[in-house]
One Martini backbone bead per residue (centre of mass of N, CA, C, O) as a GRO file, in nm:
protein
  307
    1MET     BB    1  22.257  -2.635  -7.157
    2GLU     BB    2  22.449  -2.885  -7.261
    3PRO     BB    3  22.392  -3.177  -7.436
    4LYS     BB    4  22.599  -3.355  -7.260
    5ARG     BB    5  22.465  -3.324  -6.990
    6TYR     BB    6  22.212  -3.486  -7.051
    7TYR     BB    7  22.362  -3.761  -7.091
    8ILE     BB    8  22.479  -3.771  -6.810
    9ILE     BB    9  22.224  -3.765  -6.644
   10ILE     BB   10  22.083  -4.008  -6.775
   11ALA     BB   11  22.313  -4.220  -6.712
   12SER     BB   12  22.291  -4.182  -6.404
   13LEU     BB   13  22.004  -4.272  -6.367
   14ILE     BB   14  22.040  -4.553  -6.490
   15PHE     BB   15  22.264  -4.647  -6.296
   16ALA     BB   16  22.089  -4.611  -6.036
   17LEU     BB   17  21.866  -4.800  -6.110
   18LEU     BB   18  22.045  -5.056  -6.146
   19ALA     BB   19  22.151  -5.056  -5.861
   20TRP     BB   20  21.882  -5.075  -5.710
   21LEU     BB   21  21.803  -5.343  -5.844
   22SER     BB   22  22.043  -5.508  -5.758
   23VAL     BB   23  21.987  -5.490  -5.452
   24ASN     BB   24  21.680  -5.566  -5.438
   25LEU     BB   25  21.683  -5.849  -5.598
   26ARG     BB   26  21.848  -5.984  -5.339
   27GLU     BB   27  21.626  -5.962  -5.173
   28GLU     BB   28  21.376  -6.067  -4.960
   29TYR     BB   29  21.030  -6.165  -5.028
   30THR     BB   30  20.670  -6.118  -5.005
   31ILE     BB   31  20.396  -6.254  -5.207
   32VAL     BB   32  20.102  -6.243  -5.390
   33LYS     BB   33  19.943  -6.486  -5.613
   34VAL     BB   34  19.721  -6.511  -5.868
   35LEU     BB   35  19.583  -6.837  -5.978
   36PRO     BB   36  19.476  -7.013  -6.200
   37VAL     BB   37  19.251  -7.275  -6.268
   38THR     BB   38  19.303  -7.607  -6.393
   39ILE     BB   39  19.123  -7.854  -6.556
   40GLU     BB   40  19.206  -8.196  -6.601
   41ASN     BB   41  19.066  -8.477  -6.730
   42LEU     BB   42  18.755  -8.456  -6.786
   43LYS     BB   43  18.503  -8.658  -6.805
   44ALA     BB   44  18.245  -8.759  -6.980
   45GLY     BB   45  17.943  -8.709  -6.777
   46THR     BB   46  18.106  -8.533  -6.580
   47ALA     BB   47  18.143  -8.377  -6.244
   48LEU     BB   48  18.191  -8.156  -6.002
   49LYS     BB   49  18.061  -8.171  -5.691
   50TYR     BB   50  18.240  -7.944  -5.586
   51PRO     BB   51  18.349  -7.642  -5.532
   52VAL     BB   52  18.573  -7.487  -5.754
   53PRO     BB   53  18.796  -7.258  -5.796
   54ARG     BB   54  18.940  -7.036  -6.046
   55ASN     BB   55  19.109  -6.928  -5.790
   56VAL     BB   56  19.435  -6.876  -5.630
   57ALA     BB   57  19.613  -6.774  -5.335
   58VAL     BB   58  19.969  -6.728  -5.333
   59ARG     BB   59  20.231  -6.741  -5.107
   60PHE     BB   60  20.559  -6.597  -5.162
   61ARG     BB   61  20.919  -6.675  -5.130
   62GLY     BB   62  21.195  -6.458  -5.228
   63LYS     BB   63  21.372  -6.324  -5.441
   64GLY     BB   64  21.341  -6.071  -5.654
   65LEU     BB   65  21.420  -6.215  -5.914
   66ALA     BB   66  21.226  -6.462  -5.884
   67LEU     BB   67  20.964  -6.299  -5.860
   68ALA     BB   68  20.981  -6.159  -6.130
   69GLY     BB   69  20.961  -6.428  -6.302
   70LEU     BB   70  20.663  -6.480  -6.219
   71TYR     BB   71  20.560  -6.230  -6.397
   72LEU     BB   72  20.701  -6.313  -6.676
   73VAL     BB   73  20.511  -6.580  -6.643
   74PRO     BB   74  20.176  -6.627  -6.731
   75GLN     BB   75  20.154  -6.962  -6.714
   76VAL     BB   76  20.092  -6.970  -6.428
   77GLN     BB   77  19.934  -7.250  -6.266
   78TYR     BB   78  19.668  -7.444  -6.122
   79TYR     BB   79  19.675  -7.785  -6.138
   80ILE     BB   80  19.409  -8.034  -6.209
   81ASP     BB   81  19.395  -8.376  -6.187
   82VAL     BB   82  19.088  -8.592  -6.240
   83SER     BB   83  19.135  -8.890  -6.351
   84SER     BB   84  19.147  -9.025  -6.040
   85VAL     BB   85  18.873  -8.923  -5.954
   86SER     BB   86  18.615  -9.001  -5.759
   87ARG     BB   87  18.328  -9.033  -5.541
   88GLU     BB   88  18.541  -8.984  -5.347
   89ASP     BB   89  18.688  -8.789  -5.120
   90PHE     BB   90  18.937  -8.534  -5.211
   91TYR     BB   91  19.230  -8.364  -5.075
   92LEU     BB   92  19.350  -8.044  -5.103
   93THR     BB   93  19.653  -7.888  -4.998
   94LYS     BB   94  19.930  -7.699  -4.908
   95ALA     BB   95  20.122  -7.944  -4.896
   96ASN     BB   96  20.059  -7.992  -5.237
   97LEU     BB   97  20.098  -7.754  -5.412
   98LEU     BB   98  20.364  -7.809  -5.601
   99GLU     BB   99  20.227  -8.036  -5.771
  100HIS     BB  100  20.025  -7.790  -5.918
  101VAL     BB  101  20.300  -7.612  -5.978
  102THR     BB  102  20.488  -7.442  -6.234
  103LEU     BB  103  20.799  -7.309  -6.177
  104PRO     BB  104  21.043  -7.090  -6.311
  105THR     BB  105  21.145  -7.073  -6.009
  106ALA     BB  106  21.298  -7.076  -5.687
  107LEU     BB  107  21.030  -7.113  -5.464
  108GLN     BB  108  20.840  -7.033  -5.176
  109SER     BB  109  20.558  -7.174  -5.029
  110ILE     BB  110  20.337  -7.069  -4.765
  111ASP     BB  111  20.056  -7.009  -4.891
  112VAL     BB  112  19.681  -7.090  -4.941
  113THR     BB  113  19.379  -6.958  -5.109
  114PRO     BB  114  19.248  -7.195  -5.036
  115ASP     BB  115  19.369  -7.463  -4.816
  116THR     BB  116  19.105  -7.638  -4.938
  117ILE     BB  117  19.015  -7.900  -5.165
  118THR     BB  118  18.730  -8.062  -5.283
  119LEU     BB  119  18.713  -8.390  -5.436
  120ALA     BB  120  18.447  -8.502  -5.663
  121MET     BB  121  18.243  -8.709  -5.846
  122ASP     BB  122  17.962  -8.651  -6.083
  123GLU     BB  123  17.682  -8.602  -6.232
  124PHE     BB  124  17.578  -8.487  -6.522
  125GLN     BB  125  17.380  -8.183  -6.568
  126GLU     BB  126  17.083  -8.030  -6.676
  127LYS     BB  127  16.917  -7.686  -6.621
  128LYS     BB  128  16.628  -7.495  -6.606
  129VAL     BB  129  16.630  -7.146  -6.534
  130SER     BB  130  16.566  -6.859  -6.409
  131VAL     BB  131  16.584  -6.507  -6.423
  132ALA     BB  132  16.727  -6.284  -6.189
  133PRO     BB  133  16.688  -5.955  -6.117
  134ARG     BB  134  16.938  -5.711  -5.998
  135ILE     BB  135  16.744  -5.435  -5.918
  136ILE     BB  136  16.724  -5.076  -5.921
  137LEU     BB  137  16.432  -4.835  -5.909
  138ASN     BB  138  16.435  -4.483  -5.984
  139TYR     BB  139  16.201  -4.258  -6.015
  140ARG     BB  140  16.069  -4.006  -6.147
  141GLU     BB  141  15.849  -3.783  -6.081
  142GLY     BB  142  15.551  -3.910  -6.245
  143TYR     BB  143  15.680  -4.200  -6.286
  144GLY     BB  144  15.641  -4.546  -6.423
  145GLN     BB  145  15.566  -4.867  -6.426
  146VAL     BB  146  15.463  -5.066  -6.705
  147GLY     BB  147  15.420  -5.350  -6.641
  148PRO     BB  148  15.629  -5.592  -6.665
  149ILE     BB  149  15.920  -5.737  -6.630
  150ARG     BB  150  16.156  -5.809  -6.899
  151LEU     BB  151  16.327  -6.105  -7.022
  152SER     BB  152  16.601  -6.177  -7.268
  153PRO     BB  153  16.611  -6.423  -7.147
  154ASP     BB  154  16.406  -6.587  -6.875
  155SER     BB  155  16.598  -6.833  -6.933
  156ILE     BB  156  16.840  -7.100  -6.854
  157THR     BB  157  17.117  -7.316  -6.903
  158ILE     BB  158  17.255  -7.533  -6.663
  159SER     BB  159  17.565  -7.690  -6.573
  160GLY     BB  160  17.669  -8.005  -6.395
  161SER     BB  161  17.627  -8.085  -6.101
  162LYS     BB  162  17.370  -8.253  -5.958
  163THR     BB  163  17.398  -8.138  -5.662
  164ALA     BB  164  17.425  -7.835  -5.724
  165LEU     BB  165  17.150  -7.811  -5.903
  166SER     BB  166  16.933  -7.894  -5.679
  167THR     BB  167  16.952  -7.578  -5.542
  168ILE     BB  168  16.870  -7.445  -5.823
  169ASN     BB  169  16.617  -7.205  -5.963
  170SER     BB  170  16.802  -6.958  -6.018
  171TRP     BB  171  16.956  -6.677  -6.194
  172PRO     BB  172  17.167  -6.399  -6.166
  173THR     BB  173  17.226  -6.088  -6.212
  174ALA     BB  174  17.382  -5.827  -6.212
  175TYR     BB  175  17.418  -5.540  -6.065
  176LYS     BB  176  17.166  -5.264  -6.091
  177LYS     BB  177  17.129  -4.905  -6.117
  178PHE     BB  178  16.842  -4.683  -6.155
  179ASN     BB  179  16.816  -4.331  -6.227
  180ASP     BB  180  16.588  -4.115  -6.321
  181ILE     BB  181  16.326  -4.231  -6.452
  182ARG     BB  182  16.166  -4.140  -6.792
  183SER     BB  183  16.208  -4.411  -6.964
  184PRO     BB  184  16.252  -4.666  -7.135
  185ILE     BB  185  16.407  -4.991  -7.091
  186GLU     BB  186  16.725  -5.092  -7.249
  187TYR     BB  187  16.926  -5.364  -7.121
  188THR     BB  188  17.231  -5.531  -7.070
  189LEU     BB  189  17.260  -5.798  -6.857
  190PRO     BB  190  17.471  -5.959  -6.680
  191LEU     BB  191  17.564  -6.246  -6.566
  192GLU     BB  192  17.644  -6.416  -6.307
  193GLU     BB  193  17.925  -6.549  -6.235
  194SER     BB  194  18.080  -6.847  -6.200
  195GLU     BB  195  18.317  -6.939  -5.951
  196TYR     BB  196  18.282  -7.235  -6.041
  197TYR     BB  197  18.326  -7.562  -6.192
  198SER     BB  198  18.034  -7.695  -6.119
  199ILE     BB  199  17.926  -7.440  -6.306
  200GLU     BB  200  17.751  -7.371  -6.617
  201LEU     BB  201  17.682  -7.142  -6.885
  202THR     BB  202  17.497  -7.053  -7.188
  203GLU     BB  203  17.484  -6.763  -7.074
  204ARG     BB  204  17.581  -6.395  -7.030
  205SER     BB  205  17.294  -6.259  -7.094
  206ALA     BB  206  17.016  -6.002  -7.054
  207ARG     BB  207  16.728  -5.847  -7.166
  208LEU     BB  208  16.603  -5.540  -7.057
  209LEU     BB  209  16.241  -5.460  -7.013
  210ILE     BB  210  16.091  -5.134  -6.962
  211ASP     BB  211  15.798  -4.966  -6.912
  212VAL     BB  212  15.790  -4.602  -6.927
  213GLN     BB  213  15.549  -4.369  -6.784
  214PRO     BB  214  15.355  -4.136  -6.726
  215PHE     BB  215  15.161  -4.056  -6.452
  216ALA     BB  216  14.814  -4.121  -6.365
  217GLU     BB  217  14.466  -4.057  -6.300
  218LYS     BB  218  14.142  -4.254  -6.266
  219THR     BB  219  13.793  -4.258  -6.281
  220PHE     BB  220  13.560  -4.504  -6.178
  221THR     BB  221  13.207  -4.559  -6.217
  222GLY     BB  222  12.993  -4.814  -6.155
  223ILE     BB  223  13.094  -5.104  -6.023
  224PRO     BB  224  12.949  -5.403  -6.024
  225VAL     BB  225  12.824  -5.648  -5.831
  226ARG     BB  226  12.914  -5.992  -5.853
  227VAL     BB  227  12.739  -6.316  -5.818
  228THR     BB  228  12.848  -6.637  -5.750
  229GLY     BB  229  12.654  -6.917  -5.695
  230VAL     BB  230  12.344  -6.869  -5.720
  231PRO     BB  231  12.051  -6.964  -5.655
  232LEU     BB  232  11.767  -6.971  -5.828
  233ASN     BB  233  11.586  -6.868  -5.551
  234ARG     BB  234  11.815  -6.646  -5.530
  235GLU     BB  235  11.920  -6.320  -5.418
  236VAL     BB  236  12.163  -6.037  -5.426
  237VAL     BB  237  12.182  -5.746  -5.232
  238PHE     BB  238  12.369  -5.443  -5.253
  239ILE     BB  239  12.508  -5.201  -5.006
  240PRO     BB  240  12.582  -5.072  -5.234
  241PRO     BB  241  12.588  -5.179  -5.591
  242LYS     BB  242  12.848  -4.996  -5.615
  243MET     BB  243  13.177  -4.897  -5.740
  244ASP     BB  244  13.440  -4.668  -5.684
  245ILE     BB  245  13.751  -4.588  -5.864
  246ILE     BB  246  14.110  -4.548  -5.844
  247VAL     BB  247  14.364  -4.520  -6.094
  248ARG     BB  248  14.715  -4.604  -6.171
  249GLY     BB  249  14.912  -4.498  -6.466
  250GLY     BB  250  14.961  -4.497  -6.771
  251ILE     BB  251  14.836  -4.294  -7.014
  252GLU     BB  252  14.787  -4.524  -7.229
  253GLN     BB  253  14.640  -4.722  -7.055
  254LEU     BB  254  14.404  -4.538  -6.941
  255ALA     BB  255  14.279  -4.471  -7.222
  256LYS     BB  256  14.186  -4.794  -7.262
  257LEU     BB  257  14.000  -4.800  -7.023
  258GLN     BB  258  13.722  -4.959  -6.891
  259GLU     BB  259  13.466  -5.059  -6.692
  260ASN     BB  260  13.472  -5.361  -6.816
  261ASP     BB  261  13.786  -5.413  -6.694
  262PHE     BB  262  13.622  -5.460  -6.445
  263LEU     BB  263  13.593  -5.690  -6.153
  264LEU     BB  264  13.317  -5.742  -5.915
  265SER     BB  265  13.332  -6.007  -5.678
  266MET     BB  266  13.130  -6.290  -5.541
  267ASN     BB  267  13.081  -6.561  -5.337
  268TYR     BB  268  12.812  -6.712  -5.210
  269GLU     BB  269  12.949  -6.911  -5.002
  270LEU     BB  270  13.106  -6.662  -4.854
  271LEU     BB  271  12.859  -6.574  -4.719
  272PRO     BB  272  12.728  -6.480  -4.457
  273GLN     BB  273  12.455  -6.544  -4.242
  274ASP     BB  274  12.504  -6.257  -4.160
  275SER     BB  275  12.375  -5.963  -4.297
  276VAL     BB  276  12.529  -5.749  -4.121
  277ALA     BB  277  12.766  -5.813  -4.237
  278LEU     BB  278  13.066  -5.741  -4.403
  279VAL     BB  279  13.199  -5.727  -4.727
  280THR     BB  280  13.475  -5.805  -4.973
  281PRO     BB  281  13.521  -5.791  -5.265
  282ILE     BB  282  13.672  -5.881  -5.570
  283LEU     BB  283  13.920  -5.693  -5.755
  284THR     BB  284  13.968  -5.697  -6.106
  285SER     BB  285  14.249  -5.606  -6.309
  286SER     BB  286  14.486  -5.467  -6.468
  287PRO     BB  287  14.832  -5.505  -6.439
  288ASP     BB  288  14.902  -5.202  -6.544
  289VAL     BB  289  14.750  -5.114  -6.282
  290LYS     BB  290  14.666  -4.920  -5.984
  291ILE     BB  291  14.494  -4.930  -5.699
  292VAL     BB  292  14.419  -4.642  -5.475
  293ASN     BB  293  14.087  -4.652  -5.476
  294LYS     BB  294  13.795  -4.744  -5.269
  295LYS     BB  295  13.417  -4.692  -5.311
  296PRO     BB  296  13.359  -4.893  -5.133
  297GLU     BB  297  13.510  -5.171  -4.961
  298GLN     BB  298  13.234  -5.233  -4.818
  299PHE     BB  299  12.935  -5.451  -4.784
  300GLN     BB  300  12.621  -5.475  -4.780
  301PHE     BB  301  12.354  -5.741  -4.745
  302ILE     BB  302  12.085  -5.926  -4.925
  303ILE     BB  303  11.900  -6.220  -4.881
  304ARG     BB  304  11.651  -6.344  -5.124
  305LYS     BB  305  11.384  -6.421  -5.271
  306LYS     BB  306  11.278  -6.486  -5.571
  307LEU     BB  307  11.007  -6.336  -5.767
   0.00000   0.00000   0.00000
């Protein structure tokens, strides 16, 4: 094909495209545009009492050319001037939508979501809350968590409306799922973003630390039962006198454990008057391991005068 023919084809395509645009831009369309919300003239020491969304979805109707101009001007926002807002509730509805939006071209607004925004001022406050990890942990067979889940920081300061903060005691991280875990986890978890202007965060993420090790089991025999609060003229004899246990945990943690790291205890005042009854002493151990078996779990006992 001769080079001139390429130019003819390209010119024809461009002309067809321009013709198509010319026709379609004259037609009327309906679109939905998400506009960021901008709060103006918020006084120091005050905060918005009710949740105000950071974005609103507005449905516009107009000719294609006018709608195209809406996308070519990125500064289109939903402005809310709160300089005259008091502690009394004030409502913004879709009826006064255009009072808060500066449009580049003549467009008709049909609807807005949410259709009503409630405004009122409240006292500004700061509050320290714990960070709550939203995670799912799936370990490879034979591996498991050793010790507690650690977060750094484990608490953050949130600020905003006193009313809104009164119901918040923790702040969640973004959701994260870990699969086939077989090594320690060090991961930066983003904090869940506040959807509303009534609450602001001082931090944006937290470092997640989880110690993961191969799991094993270890048996400890002869853990004696100790009784607290026994009168001077009494003694308690348990039958049998000791307990055997099987614990599960990380290999490194199990290697460090000894029999004296476990405490098997019973309060004298909690012993029933009927010595035929069975009792279950309290077993205290390291939080890094899990007790998987106790033998026996219950004991007989005899209370007698001390010789």
